[in-house]
N, C-alpha and C positions, 0 to 999 in steps of 0.2 A: 169509126168516128172517135174523136178525141173527147175528153171530159166535158168540154164546153159545147159539144155538138158540131164543131167546125170540121170540115172535111180535111183529111190529111193533105190533099193536094193544095188546098188554099193556105193551110198553115205553112207548108213547106215553101211555097212561093213567097209568102209574106216574110218568113224567116230569112230566106235567101236574100231578098232585097234589102231588108232593114239591117240585118247583121253584117252583110257585105258593106253596106254604106257606113255603118258604125265602125267596123274594123278599119275600113279605108281611112276614115277621118281620124280615128285614134292612132293608127300607125304612122300618120304623117308627123306626129309629135316626135317619136324617136328618130324618124327619118330626117326631120329637120335638124335634130341634134347631131346626127351623124354627118349631115351635110355641113353644118357649122364646124364640126371637128375637122373635116377635110379641108374646107375653104380657109379656116383660120390656122390650120396646121397646129392644132392643140396637141399636147402630149398624150400618150396612151392612157395614163391614169386619169387625167382630168377629162379627156374625151369620153372614156368609159363611164365615169361618174355622171357626166351630163346625160348620156344615153340611158343609164339605169334610172335616173330620176324621171326622165321623160317616159319611161316604161310605165310608170304609175298612171300617167295621163291616158296612155293607150288602154290599159286595163280598165280604168274607170269608165271610159266611153263604151268599150265592148261590154262590160258588165251591166251598164245601164240599159243598153239595147237588148241584150239577151235576157236580162232580168224582167224587162218590160214584156217581152213576148212570152216568156215562160209563165209570168204571173197571170196571164189571161187564161191559162189552163190550171195553174196552181195558185189559187187566190190567197193562200196563207203564206206564200213565199215572201220572205223579208227582203225586199228589193234593196234597201239601203245596205244591209249586211252583205248581200250578194255583190254589190258594187265594190264595197270596201275590200272584200276577200279577193275579188278579181284584180283590183288595183294593186294590192299587196303582192299577189301572185305574178302580176305583170312585172313589177320591179325585180322580184326574185328571178324570173325567167331571163330578163335582160342581164342581171348580175351573173348568172350562170353562163350566158352567152359571151359576156365580156371576159370571163375568167381566163380562158386560154390566151387571150390577147395580152392581158396585163401580167401573166405569169409565164410568158414564153421562155424567158431566160432560165427559169427553174426546171422546166421539163425538156428543154432542147436536147439534152444529152441522154434522155431516158432510152431504154431499149424500145424497139418498134412495138413489141408485144405489149409493153406497159403503156405506151402511148395509145394504142388501139383500145386496150381495156378501159383506160381512163376516159377515152372519147365516148365509148359505148355507155358507160355509167353516167357521164355528164349529159350526154345527149338524151338518155332516157329520163333523167331528172328534169331537164329543161322542157321536154315535150309534155310531161305529165303535170307540170307545175300549175298551169291555169285550171285544168280539170280537177286537180286535187283541191285547189282553193275553193272552187265552186261547189265541189262535193260536200264540203263542210256545211253548206246551207241546204243543198238539194236532198241530202240524206234524210232530212226532217220531213220530206213531203212526198217521196216516192220510193218504190222498192228497187233493189239491186242497182242503186245509183253508182256503185263502183265501176259499172260498165261505162259510165260517162267519162271517167278518167281515161280509160283506154281509147274510147272513141275520139275524144278531143285530142289525145296524143297523136292519133292517126291524122286528124284534121290539120294539126299544126305541122306534121311531117310533110303533108301534101302542100300546104300553104307556103311554108318556108322554102320548100323545094322550088315552088313557082317563083318566089321572090328572088332567091339566089341565082336562079337560072337566068334572070333578066337583068337585075340591077347591078350587081358587082362587076360583071364583065364589061358593062358600059361606063362605069365610073372610072375616071382617070384624074390623077392629081393635076391641079391647075385649071380645072374646068370652071367656068362661071357658076356662081351659086344657083342661078335660075336653071341651068342645065342639070346640075346635080339633083336639084329638087324635082325636076320633071322626070328624070330617070327613076328616082325613088318613088314617085307617085305612080309610075307605070308598074313597077314591081309590086307596090302596095295593092294596086287594084287587082292584079292577078292573084295575089295571096289572099286577099279578102274574099273574093268570089269562091275560090276553091275551098277555103276554110269554112265559109258559111254553108256551102253545099254539104260537106261532110257532117258538120255539127247539126244541120237541119235534119238530115237523115237520122242522126243519133237522138235528137230531141223527140222525134216522132216515136221512136221505139221506147224511149224513156217514159213519155206521157201516156202511152198505151198500157203501161204496167200499173196494176192496182197498188194503192199505197200499202206500205209494209207496216209491221208492228211498231216501228220507230217513229211513225208519222205523228207529228204534233203541231199545233197551231203556232 
């Protein structure tokens, strides 16, 4: 049982539904920004900046839903701080994601080994950004919360894999905006459900651990 007495199954199903819905709604913000970039044929830098700013919206919605569900088991969780941290991490994650696009000319002539090494480092940083931001608040309320960073990294790896397997192959220049948005929504739904499932499993393990010595209200 969890601290509140709720069954793990009930918690997981509620987390899966609400977090998937929250991430789907939040992800539509950068998806819409990307769709506008494609439809309006914006430059790489201006388009990337638009997507990065929209990433704060995605992070805020995700943080609000996750913080709400976690606070039912961690009453002292500062939900406002959790949302702000997740929103800031969302912007940083999208900035890291856009970095290879806006700097393509700078690394185009790098040796293959150097490109692969940079991709691994950048990819790891991107995948751990959200979890690391949320960890800054979670570490106050539970033990071994560094595992949340690794678990959420895995969740984003699965979720983004689902999105990129669906949306980019279907997007083509010159498509009507409504088609671009519909494709993005389909990819977002697949990403949201898979990410919510993995983070729901991780949240269950996190909440079953007793609070550590760093716990404070």
